[in-house]
C-alpha positions, 0 to 999 in steps of 0.5 A: 896866288895873286897875294903871293905874286904881290908879296914877291913883287914887293920883295923884288922891288929892291933888286929890280931897282938895282938892276936899273940904276947902272943904266939910268944915265942911258934911259931912252924911249919906252922899249919895244918887246916882241912876244909870242902870242901865247903870252898875250895874257901873262905878259901884260900882268908881268909888265904891270908888276915890273912898272910897279917895281921900277916905275918904267914901262915897256911896249908889248907887241904879240904875234907869231914867233916865226914872223917876228924872227923874220922881222927882226932879221930885217931890222924891225925896231925891237929891244927884246924878243920872247919866242915860243920856240927856242930855235927862232931865238937861237937862229938870231944868236947864230946870225949875231943879231942879239946881245947874248945867247938868250934864256929859256923862260918857260915851257909851253903846253897845249890844250884841246879847247871847244866852245860851250855850244860845240858838239865836240867833247874834249879829251886828252886822247882826241877820241871824240875828234876822231869820232866827230870827223867820222860822223860829220859833227866836225866841219872846222877845226882851228890851229895856228899856222904851222908854217911860222907858229910854234904852237901850230907846228906842235898841234900838227904833230899831235894830230899826226901822231894821233893818226888824224892829220890827213883826215882833219886837214881839209877842215882846218882853219889856220890862225895867223898865230895861236891867239887867233886860233883861240879866237876861232875856237872860242867864238864858235867859228870852229867846233874846236881847236888845239891852242896854247894852255896859257890862253885857255887859262885866261878868264876871257876864254876859260868861261867860253868853253871846255878843254882838255890839257894834252900830254907832252908826249904828243909833240916836241917840247915847246921850249920858249926862249928870250933874247936881248937885241942890240938896241936894248936900253936900260929898261929893256935889260931890266925887264929881261932880268925881271922876267927871270925873277919870282914875281914874273915866274909866278905869273907864268906858272899861274897861266899854266907854263912849266918853268925851267930851274930858277936862275941864280941872282948872279946870273940874273944880274949878268943877263941884265948887263949883257954886253953890247 
């Protein structure tokens, strides 16, 4: 997989360079990227591939999409926003706080994760979660906060549709974002958790537990969308375009994201040149 990614990165170098050139005269400081925490492992790899291809760097900040949406509305100095929920990006578009209408870059998946020493057995139907609530094996269960984290909201939907929400609610340990919820589950601070599949795929977490990929029928689709923000400079726009190219898409796919249809070269160039 990584050999394939490197080959794709080499092929994309010429295009990525072409995307930067029209804006080279306006290059400024390293742009700030606000990214959903389910991208905590995938996005640094993409940023590294982008830097190899273009010689330009970006600064990554991870957190809950809802919090970032509010911070951007309050004037936080970000150049690009990668949301785990398209509705947060769309809200900024409606408020005329973006340069464009945005692009769907991935579809997220959920996984039930338990640490290696957990007494819970992960299964897609959550049968052992129900049993462990009844027999007392489960005292703490981690999800992201549904109030502002899309993966937390999706986890709540899964638990509600399984008929477990009211029973499990007193046992919940809420992460500020899905990455923190994953830390709770992987560390054993909770007997299990429903977290982003992309985090489960990261070696640092995968080796610390077991998981079951959850069916998408249990929750609303986790459509993830990115938008350029008004302060975006040449590098931010080039990175935005790079995220739509094969090297970045291959990395997202490696981390378990479902992908939208690939954009045409024309649409990638157009998104890089989004009007101010």
